[in-house]
C-alpha positions as CSV (number, residue, x, y, z in Angstrom):
1,M,164.7,40.4,87.0
2,R,167.9,38.5,87.9
3,S,168.9,37.9,91.9
4,R,171.0,40.1,94.0
5,D,173.5,37.3,94.4
6,R,174.1,37.0,90.4
7,I,174.5,40.3,90.3
8,L,176.7,40.5,92.8
9,N,179.4,37.7,91.7
10,N,179.2,39.2,88.6
11,L,180.6,42.2,90.1
12,D,182.8,40.3,92.3
13,Q,184.1,38.4,88.5
14,I,184.7,41.6,87.6
15,Y,186.7,43.3,89.6
16,R,188.4,40.5,90.6
17,E,190.0,39.6,87.0
18,S,191.0,43.0,87.4
19,Y,192.5,43.1,90.3
20,D,194.4,39.1,89.2
21,L,195.9,41.6,85.9
22,A,197.3,44.1,88.6
23,K,199.1,41.8,91.2
24,G,200.5,40.0,87.7
25,A,201.8,43.2,87.0
26,E,203.1,43.5,90.9
27,A,200.6,47.1,90.1
28,T,200.3,47.6,94.2
29,T,198.5,51.2,93.5
30,R,195.7,49.7,91.4
31,M,195.6,46.6,93.7
32,A,194.8,49.5,95.8
33,D,192.3,51.5,93.6
34,L,190.2,48.4,92.3
35,D,190.4,47.9,96.6
36,N,188.5,50.6,97.4
37,A,186.3,51.3,93.9
38,Y,185.2,47.0,94.7
39,M,184.1,48.7,98.1
40,R,182.8,51.3,96.8
41,D,180.4,50.0,94.9
42,Q,178.7,46.8,95.9
43,L,177.6,49.2,98.8
44,M,176.2,51.2,96.2
45,L,175.2,48.1,94.3
46,E,173.1,46.6,97.0
47,I,171.8,50.3,98.3
48,L,170.1,49.9,94.8
49,L,169.2,46.5,95.2
50,D,167.7,47.4,98.7
51,I,165.6,49.6,96.9
52,R,164.5,47.4,94.0
53,D,163.3,45.1,96.2
54,L,161.5,48.0,98.0
55,F,159.0,48.5,95.4
56,A,158.7,45.2,94.4
57,V,155.1,44.2,93.4
58,T,153.8,42.4,96.0
59,P,150.2,41.0,96.1
60,A,147.5,42.9,97.9
61,A,146.2,42.1,101.1
62,P,142.5,41.1,101.3
63,A,140.8,43.9,102.7
64,S,139.5,43.5,106.3
65,S,137.2,46.7,106.2
66,G,135.4,46.6,102.5
67,Q,137.2,49.6,102.4
68,T,140.0,50.7,99.3
69,A,142.8,52.1,100.3
70,L,142.5,55.2,98.9
71,E,139.1,55.4,101.3
72,K,141.7,54.6,104.2
73,L,143.9,57.4,103.5
74,A,140.8,60.3,103.4
75,A,139.6,58.6,106.7
76,L,143.1,58.9,107.8
77,K,143.3,63.0,106.6
78,R,140.4,63.4,108.5
79,L,141.4,62.0,111.8
80,A,144.5,64.7,110.9
81,G,142.5,67.5,110.4
82,R,144.2,68.1,106.9
């Protein structure tokens, strides 16, 4: 899996190249559009990366009570009366 820094650096590189081309052509409208698109895409990527991190597989903690996760869930349902 690619690291967060690598992904965000790739995004930065792509936009920087386009921005530099627009700057060289003195296309101020294009430069403003690229600034806005970069901020939007950066925010969306960071959200997606946060979601990816949430779903990343982590090692299971050792069972302290000897119950499985399903057994604990069933016990919680019984306590809630469902």
